[in-house]
N, C-alpha and C positions, 0 to 999 in steps of 0.2 A: 351978830349969831345965826344963824338961819332958824327957820317956824317948823316946828314939829310937822311931817307931810299928814294932809288931812286924809281921816281911812275913809275909805270908799270901800262899805258894807255891798254895792250887788257886784260891783267891779268884774268878779266873775260868771255872774252872769249875760255880761254882756259878750263873751265867746258863741258862737254861734254852736260850735259842736259839741261846747259843754252840757249846753242847754239841750242835747239832744239826750248826749251820757243820763245826767240826770234824768229824762221820764223813759227812758230802757230801764235804769237802772230801782225808777219808781213801776213803773208796772213788775220788773219782775222780783221785787221782793214786794210788794200784793200779793204776788202769788205764793211766793214760799211761806208768809206769811196763814196767808187762807189757805194752805195745805195744813199747814200747824194745829190750827182747828177741827177740820173739815178730819181728819185719819185721824187725832185726839180723841173727838167725841164717839168716831166712826169705835174704834177699838175698844172705850171703854165702853162701849152702850154692848161692844162683845163678851167680856173677859169681867170688865167691874172689878178690877183687879192694878190696883196703884200701880204694879212691878208694869203692867205690861207697858204704859206708862213714860213709864221711865228705860225700858228697851228699844220704843220707837227712839228717844234716842243715841240711845248704843246701837243700833239695828246702822244709824243715819251715820254715826262719828266714826268707826272701824275708819270704814271704808273711807269717810272725809279724809282723815286724819295719813294715812300711808298715801292716797294721791294727794295724798296735799306738796308734799313735799319734790315729786316727779312734777306737780303743774306748775309750780314756782319756779325748776330750770325750764321747763316747755315753755309760759310764756318769757321769757328774757332772751329765746332763743327760735322763735316762732309765733309772726305777725297775730300778734294779741287779737285784735279784732276778730280776726278767720276763727281763734278758738273760744273766742264769747259766745259766737254767731251759735260753731257750731255745738257746743254742750246745753247754750238755751233750749236750742232744738229737739237735744234730749232728752232737754228735764221737760220737755213739748210734750213728745212720746210715754215719757213715764205716767203723766197728768193724765192724756188719754189713756194708759189700760188703768189707772184706778178707774177714771169716770167709765169703762168697757163692763168694769169689774161690778157695777155698782147695776148692771141693765138685769132689769128679773129675769131675761132669759138666759140670761146666762147660767147662772147658778157654780158661781165659779165658790163665790165666796159662802153658802150652803154646804158647797161636796170640801172647798180647805178653810173652813173657818182663816182667821187673819192672817196664816204663811202669806195667800199670796202679794198680802199688803206689805208687808214686813220684806219680800224680796225685793218691791217696786222703792220704799228705803233706800235698801241699800244699797241699789242703782241710784238713786239719787244724793246719795253723799257720796258715792266717786264721784258723778259729773260735777259738784259742789264746790268739789276738789280742785278739780282744776279750773273750775270757773271762778273761784273768789279771786288768786291771785292777780287772773289776767284782764278783773275786772278793775282791778284796783293798783294798779300797774299801768292802764292805759289812759288812769286818771293823770298822770302825771304827760302824758304822750298831748296831752289835750291843753292844760293847764298852762297861763306861766308860774316859773319861779317865785315871784315880786306876791301872787295872787293866791300861792297854795292855802296858807290858813285859812283865809277868806272861803275856796274853791271847798275844803274841805269840809268846813261850817253849812254850809249850800248843800253838799254832802251825805251832809250827815241828819240837815232837815226834807232831806226828802226823800230819805232813807227813813226818820222815824214818819213822815208822814205816811208813805207807804202803810208801814208798818200801824199806823194807826189802820186803815180805815181797811187794809187785807181783812186783819181778823174782823173786825167788824161786820165789810160783806159775808164773809165769811160760815158765818155764825146767822145772819141774817137768812141768809137765799138758803145755808141748813135747816134751818130754823121754820120758814115759811110757801118755800119750796122743793124741797126735800133735795138728799144727798147727791142723785145724778148732776139738776143743776148746777150745785152749786162745784162740782169737777168743772163739770161745762164750761163755769163763769173765768172759771181758775186757767183755762188753756187759753180760755180770751185774751186773757192774760199775757199770758208768758208770746203768745205770739204777737201782740203788741211792741212786748218789750224785742220779738227778735226786729220789728221795723225800725225802731229804733236805734236799734244800735246797728243797723246795715244803714242806715242815712249820714254813718260820720264815716270820713274818707281813712281807707287807709294811710298808719302812720309806720314809714321804717325804725328797726332798732335801730337802737344806735349802737356802735361796736364795742365789746371791751375791753379791748387793747389788748387783750394774749386771751389764749389758747386753753383753753379749762379739759381736763380729762372729765368723764363723766361720774365719778364719785364724791370730785372735787368742785364738780359744780352745784353737787346735790346738795352739799353739806356748806355750801359756802355762803349761804346764807343764813345759818343756827352758830357759823364763828362769826356775824357781822353781827348779832345779836348779844352774845355771848360776851365778844368783847368790847362791848358800848353799854355799860354802868346804867344808864340814864334809860335809852330803850331797853335794856332785858325788864329793869327795875317797873316802868309803867305795866308794861306786858305780863312782869309776875302777877302785880297788883292785880291787875285787872282780871289775870284768869282766875287767882283761886278767890275775890271777892264773885266772878258769877260763877263759879263752883258748887261755892257755898250757899251762898245768898241769894239764887231764884227762889223763887216761889212757881215757878210762872208754870212749867212743868205739870205741877197740880191741881192746877185751875180749873178744871174737866172735875176736878174730883168736891173742890166748894164751890163750881155752883151748883154738883146736880143734889151732895148730904149736903153743906151746911148754908149756901144761901140761897139754896131752890131756885135758881131763878133759869134753869133749859140751857138749851144754845143758844136763841139770842142773847142770853145771861151773860153767857161766856162768850160769846164774838164781845160783846162792849168791855166785860172785865181782859179779855186779851188786848184790849184797844185802849188802854187808860196808861198804860205806864209808857208808852209810845203818844200821848197824848202828851202827858208831860213833857219826855223828848220835844217833841217837839215848840213846841213855848220857851221851853229853857233853850234849844240849837239856835229860834227864832234870835232872840236875846242878847246872843253869843255873836250870831252873824254882824251883826252893828257895834261891835268891841272889836277892839284892835287888839293883837295874841295878847294871852295874857302872860304878867309883869309875872306874875306870884300862878301860874301855872303849879309849882307843884304841890303849896299849902291848899290853894283849891281844888286839889287831884283827891287829898287827902280825907276832909271833911264831905266832899262829895261821897268816898264812894262808905265814907262811916256813918252818913245822912240813910244813905243806902238800907244799910247792915239792920237801924233802927227802928226803919219803916217794916222792911219784910219784917223783922217781928211783928210790931201793931199790926201788920197784916193779919197773923195764922190767930192774934188773939180777939181779933175781930167776928162779930155773926153780921153785921150792920150791913145792904149792898154797894147801897151809896157810904159809908165810912171805908171799904173796901177798896170803891174804886177810890177814894181821895189817899187812902194809903198808895195803894197802886200807882199813880197818876204823880203822887212821891218820890216812889222807886224812879221812873222814867226818867222826869226833873233831873236829881242826881245823874242816873245813869248819862245821859247826855253831858252832861261837862265832864265827866272822864273820856267818853267816846273822842269827843273831838276834841280833847286834850293830844291822844292819844294818836288818834289817825294822824291829826298836825304832825308831830315830832317823829313819828315816821316819815313823812315824808318830805320833811326837812333833813332830815338824816340819812336818807339812805341814797347808798351814787348809784345815778339811772341805771346801769349796765346792773344791777340787782335788784331792781326793782321785784317784778316776778315774786324772788325766792325769798327776798327780808317779810313780804307780802302772805307770804306759804306761810312765815314760820309766827308770823303773826296770826296766820286761822286757824294753826295748827297749837298756838294760845289759846283765843281768844270764840274763833269760832266753833273748833270741836268742845269749846267747855263749857258751850251751853250744851250741846248733846249731850256728855258727860253728867254734865250736873245735872242734867234732867234722869237722866241712870240713876247717880247718888241721889238725888230729890225720891224716886220710887223705892230704891231700897231701903232708904230711911225713913221713909214714911212706912214700910211694908214691918221692919223691927222697931220700930219707936213708935209708932201712931204719927196722923197727920200731924196735927199743932205741935206736936213737943216736937218733930223731925224741920218742922219750918221754923221753929223758934233758932232750936240748936244750929240751922244754914243761917240766920240774921247774925249769932253770935260770936259764930266762927270771923264772920264778915271783919267785928268793930273788933277783934283779936288780931287779927292782919293785921289792921289798918294800924293798932297800935306800933306791932311790929317794924312794922314800911317806919313809922317817923320814927324809930326810935334809932333805926340800924341802916337808916342808908339815907346821909344826911345830901348827895345826887338831889336826888326827890325833893326833901323840902326846897331845896334851893330853884329848880327850874322855872325857868326864866322864858319862855316861848317867843314876848315881845325880841330882847337882849338875841338868842338864838336867829330870829329871822331877819333885823337888822344887820347879826354877821351877815349874812347866804345875802341878803341885796347886796349889800357893797361889795362882795366878790365881786359880782357879776358887772360891777361897770370896769 
């Protein structure tokens, strides 16, 4: 009887272009997370209104959703490396504009208040709608199929590390050096991302084998997701958990009014969930694909909801940090399971479009969840609104466990083995 293959936790990191991919994505994520902290604090300083924080998310989510499906279609027919470079450069231009607005001699914000900021956020939503499916689909052109699970784990770890350092750097620079220096640093990180993606050679797209009309091409990803119970179930579970359970959008208020720690403390609070994600992701990268992935997914999202409720009740900065750390640890399990399932089950010629649907489900849910959080805080009060969101997350987990046996029985190790055997 043959011995089981030995799991190699660093196998995907030996791929040169994947290392460049990780570095490019790391700098990009750091910039995006820095921007969230800087813009959130800047807007709340202007308005002192929790709804304005939710409107930041909604302003980015609407163009993101509209652009994503078309962006996924484009990512399946146009060179993905070029798309990535073009739209990161667009993000760089947007960040440069936000930097320009803060210069004293312009007087733009004094005259137009927060309107120019929201206009730039709208354009950033469009850029991210095209960028996200291209980056996700480009992963499969760089990493061998037998290393997908390992590659997803390291990609998630890199993203989480960047998301830890990005908010901390943004908050600290904002607090100690000022907003202009914070935006300038953001631009430097975006330029670094362009450099690393530029060093990856272009990859030809695989032919789909059939010509499709524009409408059929745009809807192919939706049809695939809704025709696969496992993919639909994991995406839906994450969608509603993020939509209701996230307290991140309200962190400027917690930092300012409840914990009273200023922009420096806000950056640390923003970093805490990602610190939990990084540590959990590193542990998962050293494990083979999970045999009981469905059970782990349900327990993790349930734990996310409980930690969110406890965070809402905390008035201690250090306890709040720990609870946010736990939300990140639980979220990392969900992210790695969902990302691995998408890479394993998606056909090569549809990766951009399926990734776009994933981004509409998950990416936009962060921004729409931010709007939901802001609106709920406006109507219910800050603390009750966060408790409500965490409670809804727990109810969704219980409903999924009861009505979706395919999720409960999800076995990633078996799926990976079947894929490896089909390649022989």
